ROLOKOL-972628 format. One record per residue (C-alpha): x, y, z; residue in one letter. Coordinates in steps of 0.5 Angstrom, whole numbers, plus 2048, in hexadecimal, padded with zeros to 3 digits. Layout:
<nodes>
(node (X; Y; Z); A)
...
</nodes>
This chain:
<nodes>
(node (863; 86D; 894); X)
(node (85D; 872; 893); X)
(node (859; 86C; 890); X)
(node (853; 86F; 892); X)
(node (853; 875; 88D); X)
(node (84F; 875; 887); X)
(node (853; 874; 880); X)
(node (851; 87B; 87F); X)
(node (854; 87E; 885); X)
(node (85A; 87A; 884); X)
(node (85B; 87C; 87D); X)
(node (85B; 883; 880); X)
(node (860; 882; 886); X)
(node (865; 87D; 884); X)
(node (86B; 880; 87F); X)
(node (86C; 87B; 879); X)
(node (871; 876; 879); X)
(node (875; 87A; 874); X)
(node (875; 880; 879); X)
(node (876; 87B; 87F); X)
(node (87C; 878; 87B); X)
(node (87F; 87F; 87A); X)
(node (87F; 881; 881); X)
(node (882; 87A; 883); X)
(node (888; 87B; 87E); X)
(node (889; 882; 881); X)
(node (889; 880; 888); X)
(node (88E; 87B; 887); X)
(node (892; 880; 882); X)
(node (892; 87C; 87C); X)
(node (88F; 87F; 875); X)
(node (889; 87C; 873); X)
(node (889; 877; 86D); X)
(node (883; 875; 869); X)
(node (881; 871; 863); X)
(node (87B; 873; 85F); X)
(node (877; 86F; 85A); X)
(node (874; 871; 854); X)
(node (86D; 872; 857); X)
(node (870; 876; 85C); X)
(node (870; 871; 862); X)
(node (876; 872; 867); X)
(node (87B; 86E; 86B); X)
(node (880; 870; 870); X)
(node (887; 86E; 871); X)
(node (88A; 86C; 878); X)
(node (891; 86B; 876); X)
(node (895; 86A; 870); X)
(node (891; 869; 86A); X)
(node (897; 865; 867); X)
(node (897; 860; 86D); X)
(node (898; 859; 86C); X)
(node (891; 857; 86F); X)
(node (88B; 85B; 86F); X)
(node (885; 85A; 874); X)
(node (87F; 85D; 870); X)
(node (87A; 85F; 876); X)
(node (873; 860; 876); X)
(node (870; 864; 87C); X)
(node (86A; 862; 880); X)
(node (864; 867; 881); X)
(node (85E; 863; 87F); X)
(node (85F; 866; 878); X)
(node (85C; 86C; 87A); X)
(node (861; 86F; 87E); X)
(node (869; 871; 87C); X)
(node (86F; 86F; 880); X)
(node (870; 872; 886); X)
(node (877; 875; 888); X)
(node (878; 86F; 88D); X)
(node (877; 86A; 887); X)
(node (87C; 86E; 883); X)
(node (881; 86E; 889); X)
(node (880; 867; 88B); X)
(node (882; 865; 883); X)
(node (888; 86A; 884); X)
(node (88A; 867; 88B); X)
(node (889; 860; 887); X)
(node (88E; 862; 881); X)
(node (893; 865; 886); X)
(node (893; 85E; 88A); X)
(node (894; 85A; 884); X)
(node (89A; 85F; 882); X)
(node (89D; 85E; 889); X)
(node (89D; 857; 888); X)
(node (8A1; 858; 881); X)
(node (89B; 857; 87C); X)
(node (89B; 85C; 876); X)
(node (893; 85D; 876); X)
(node (88E; 862; 874); X)
(node (887; 863; 876); X)
(node (882; 866; 871); X)
(node (87B; 868; 873); X)
(node (875; 868; 86F); X)
(node (871; 86E; 870); X)
(node (86B; 86B; 86D); X)
(node (864; 86F; 86C); X)
(node (85F; 86E; 871); X)
(node (858; 86D; 872); X)
(node (852; 86F; 871); X)
(node (856; 873; 86B); X)
(node (859; 86D; 869); X)
(node (856; 866; 86A); X)
(node (858; 85F; 869); X)
(node (85C; 85D; 865); X)
(node (85F; 864; 864); X)
(node (865; 862; 869); X)
(node (866; 85C; 866); X)
(node (867; 85F; 85F); X)
(node (86C; 864; 862); X)
(node (870; 85E; 866); X)
(node (871; 85A; 860); X)
(node (873; 860; 85C); X)
(node (878; 862; 861); X)
(node (87B; 85B; 861); X)
(node (87B; 85B; 859); X)
(node (87F; 861; 859); X)
(node (884; 85E; 85E); X)
(node (884; 858; 859); X)
(node (884; 85B; 852); X)
(node (886; 862; 853); X)
(node (88B; 862; 859); X)
(node (88D; 85B; 856); X)
(node (88D; 858; 85D); X)
(node (88E; 850; 85E); X)
(node (888; 84D; 861); X)
(node (88C; 84A; 866); X)
(node (88E; 851; 869); X)
(node (887; 853; 86B); X)
(node (884; 852; 871); X)
(node (87C; 853; 872); X)
(node (879; 855; 878); X)
(node (873; 859; 87B); X)
(node (870; 85A; 882); X)
(node (868; 859; 883); X)
(node (865; 85C; 87D); X)
(node (86B; 85C; 87A); X)
(node (86C; 855; 87B); X)
(node (866; 853; 878); X)
(node (868; 857; 872); X)
(node (86F; 853; 872); X)
(node (86B; 84D; 872); X)
(node (867; 84F; 86C); X)
(node (86D; 851; 868); X)
(node (870; 84A; 86A); X)
(node (869; 847; 867); X)
(node (86A; 84B; 861); X)
(node (870; 847; 85F); X)
(node (86D; 841; 85F); X)
(node (866; 843; 85D); X)
(node (866; 849; 859); X)
(node (860; 84E; 85B); X)
(node (85C; 84F; 856); X)
(node (85C; 857; 857); X)
(node (863; 857; 858); X)
(node (869; 857; 853); X)
(node (86D; 850; 853); X)
(node (873; 850; 857); X)
(node (879; 84C; 854); X)
(node (87D; 849; 859); X)
(node (883; 845; 856); X)
(node (885; 842; 85D); X)
(node (882; 842; 864); X)
(node (883; 848; 869); X)
(node (887; 846; 86F); X)
(node (882; 848; 874); X)
(node (87B; 84B; 876); X)
(node (87B; 84E; 87D); X)
(node (873; 84F; 880); X)
(node (873; 853; 886); X)
(node (86C; 852; 889); X)
(node (869; 851; 882); X)
(node (861; 853; 882); X)
(node (85F; 84D; 87E); X)
(node (857; 84C; 880); X)
(node (853; 853; 87E); X)
(node (84D; 850; 882); X)
(node (851; 84E; 889); X)
(node (84C; 84A; 88C); X)
(node (851; 846; 890); X)
(node (851; 844; 898); X)
(node (858; 848; 898); X)
(node (854; 84E; 896); X)
(node (850; 84E; 89C); X)
(node (855; 84B; 8A1); X)
(node (85A; 851; 89F); X)
(node (855; 856; 89E); X)
(node (858; 85A; 8A4); X)
(node (85F; 858; 8A3); X)
(node (860; 85A; 89C); X)
(node (862; 861; 899); X)
(node (85C; 860; 894); X)
(node (855; 85F; 894); X)
(node (851; 85A; 890); X)
(node (84B; 85E; 88E); X)
(node (850; 864; 88B); X)
(node (854; 85E; 887); X)
(node (84D; 85C; 884); X)
(node (84B; 863; 882); X)
(node (852; 864; 87F); X)
(node (851; 85E; 87B); X)
(node (84B; 860; 878); X)
(node (84E; 866; 876); X)
(node (854; 863; 873); X)
(node (850; 85E; 86F); X)
(node (84B; 863; 86C); X)
(node (846; 85E; 86B); X)
(node (84A; 859; 868); X)
(node (849; 851; 86A); X)
(node (84E; 84E; 86E); X)
(node (854; 84A; 86B); X)
(node (85A; 846; 86D); X)
(node (85E; 84D; 86B); X)
(node (85A; 851; 870); X)
(node (859; 84C; 875); X)
(node (85F; 847; 875); X)
(node (85D; 843; 87B); X)
(node (857; 840; 877); X)
(node (85C; 83D; 872); X)
(node (85D; 836; 871); X)
(node (864; 833; 873); X)
(node (864; 831; 86B); X)
(node (864; 838; 86A); X)
(node (86B; 83A; 86C); X)
(node (86E; 835; 868); X)
(node (872; 838; 863); X)
(node (873; 83F; 867); X)
(node (879; 842; 865); X)
(node (87D; 842; 86C); X)
(node (882; 83D; 86F); X)
(node (87F; 83F; 876); X)
(node (87A; 843; 87B); X)
(node (87B; 846; 882); X)
(node (874; 846; 885); X)
(node (874; 84A; 88B); X)
(node (86F; 84C; 890); X)
(node (86D; 84D; 898); X)
(node (869; 849; 89D); X)
(node (865; 850; 89E); X)
(node (863; 851; 897); X)
(node (85C; 851; 895); X)
(node (85E; 84E; 88E); X)
(node (862; 848; 892); X)
(node (85D; 842; 890); X)
(node (85D; 844; 888); X)
(node (865; 845; 888); X)
(node (866; 83E; 88B); X)
(node (861; 83B; 886); X)
(node (865; 83F; 880); X)
(node (86C; 83C; 883); X)
(node (869; 835; 883); X)
(node (867; 836; 87C); X)
(node (86D; 839; 879); X)
(node (871; 834; 87C); X)
(node (86E; 82F; 878); X)
(node (871; 832; 872); X)
(node (877; 837; 874); X)
(node (87C; 836; 879); X)
(node (878; 83A; 87F); X)
(node (87A; 83C; 886); X)
(node (875; 83F; 88A); X)
(node (877; 843; 890); X)
(node (872; 844; 896); X)
(node (875; 849; 89B); X)
(node (872; 849; 8A2); X)
(node (86E; 84F; 8A4); X)
(node (86F; 853; 89E); X)
(node (86A; 857; 89A); X)
(node (869; 858; 893); X)
(node (86F; 85B; 88F); X)
(node (873; 85B; 896); X)
(node (879; 85E; 893); X)
(node (875; 864; 890); X)
(node (870; 865; 896); X)
(node (876; 865; 89B); X)
(node (879; 86B; 898); X)
(node (873; 86E; 898); X)
(node (872; 86D; 89F); X)
(node (879; 86F; 8A1); X)
(node (87C; 868; 8A3); X)
(node (883; 867; 8A3); X)
(node (884; 860; 8A3); X)
(node (883; 85C; 89C); X)
(node (87E; 857; 89D); X)
(node (87E; 84F; 89A); X)
(node (87B; 851; 894); X)
(node (880; 856; 892); X)
(node (886; 851; 894); X)
(node (883; 84C; 890); X)
(node (883; 850; 88A); X)
(node (88A; 853; 88B); X)
(node (88D; 84C; 88C); X)
(node (889; 848; 886); X)
(node (88B; 84E; 881); X)
(node (892; 84E; 884); X)
(node (893; 846; 883); X)
(node (890; 846; 87C); X)
(node (895; 84C; 87A); X)
(node (89B; 848; 87D); X)
(node (899; 842; 879); X)
(node (899; 846; 872); X)
(node (89F; 849; 873); X)
(node (8A3; 842; 876); X)
</nodes>
């Protein structure tokens, strides 16, 4: 997973999220389709942008790395799976700006602006928009959810008429300090290194103080009351260094919002992406849980 590279090395070596998306679109024989916001922020479509439902996905990478080809391929495979199950759904991937050039809360501003575009420019009903993210993207999805209940002072307010149907959190990075027992226990089992995460967190925050938007696990149970979603799926694996924090988060979310936490035995951080990078052919339990959860809720919406 190249977590040992410096941020500067990664910036030099890794193509941008937009370039990776274009490569995957070409590989799968589809024409790239983009949404460009007024400030130049780009988002990229998998599937028909006029589909009945859309999954707005925020990719991981510690806020310093772009989406990998396997991030995009996983989302392509997820959209294809849902289509085979009879669901008309598209995936929209935000290519948010990365640290150190863009520090907190720039990515949150962009995610909220994209949601505002879907609601007020594209005219989508909130009930047709699912929100999701992996790792740092899960952190960002939670920050957006926080913003719907407690507007961030540096982010334009987002007026949402009713709840989104659901939020998918895949191995969300919810504690930037990472001082937990699972961080030590799973150090040799996981695909990421805790020291790397701490370094990335410092770069992302840019000296800004911690708050419930940047470190969701530190928010109280009451913080989530009024968050604009009907349900949350919170997915992790027993080999995650983030496991303890993700479990705590799930308990706190459950106090305010219907939350399902799935802990996949023997699986690492963002297993659906990691397994594709490693060339594994079988779907892991994290991937199956997300497929099933989304399919069931999409079916309920159309029944």
